[in-house]
N, C-alpha and C positions, 0 to 999 in steps of 0.2 A: 310278606311279612318280614319283619326284622329277625335277626338271629336270636334276640332275647324272647321272642314270643314263643310261648310253650305250646306243645301239641294239643294240650286240654283247651287252650283258648281257641285254636283253631277249630276244634271240634264243637265248641260252643257255638261257633260263628261260621258253620259250613256255608250257610246261605249267602253270607257276605264275603267269602273268601275271594271270589274273583274280583270284587270291587276294591277290596283291601290290597290285592296284589297290583292292580292298576295304580292305586294311590302310592304304594312302595315304588313301582317303577317310575311314577311321576316324580317322587321325592329324589330318586337316584339320579335324575337328570341334573341335579346340582342345586346349590343355594340360590342362584339368582333366578332360575327357573320357578322356584317356590316365592321368592320375593315379589315377583311380578304377578303372583296370584294364578299362575297357570294351573295349580293343583286344587284350587278352591272348589270347582264344580264336582270333581271327584270326592274331595273330602266331605262336601254336603251329601253326596250320595251314600257314602260309608255311615255318616251320621244317621241318615234316614233308615238305612238297612238295620242298623244296630238298635235304633229306637223301635223299629217294628219288631225285632226279635225280643227286646225287652218286654214289650206289651204282650206278646204271646207268651212268654215265660211267666209274667205276672198272672196272666189269666189262668195258666195251668196251676200255679201255686195256689191261687184263690179257690179254685175248684177242689184241689186236693185238701186244702185247709177246711173247706165246708163239709166234705166227706168224713174227715177225721173228726171234726166237730159233732156230726150227726151220729157217727159211730160211739164216741164218748158219751154223748147225751143218752143214747139207748142203753149203754152200761150203766150210767147213773140211774136211769129209770128202773131197770132191772134190779140193781142193788137196793133202791129204795123200797121197791115192791117186795123183795125178799125180807128187808128189815120191818116192814109192816106185818109181814105174816109171822115173823118171829115174836114181835111184841104183842101180837094178838092171841097167841098160843098160850 
């Protein structure tokens, strides 16, 4: 990782850290090494890894949103039921 990469970024991508380190090491070999595409395969692997992590994160977020929506709808139903009870009294 570069010096500008924060610790939180590393924590978000622990599964990809090894591949990212390999890419940084490849880039450290110099400009001409990169120009001739010697880091391209490693870069593609980093992209695959980050994409897989993004899909996992999106799946977790979707599930959490479904749970929150179900909880809110339950509260709405309870509130509506209480409103009907008050209006019928």
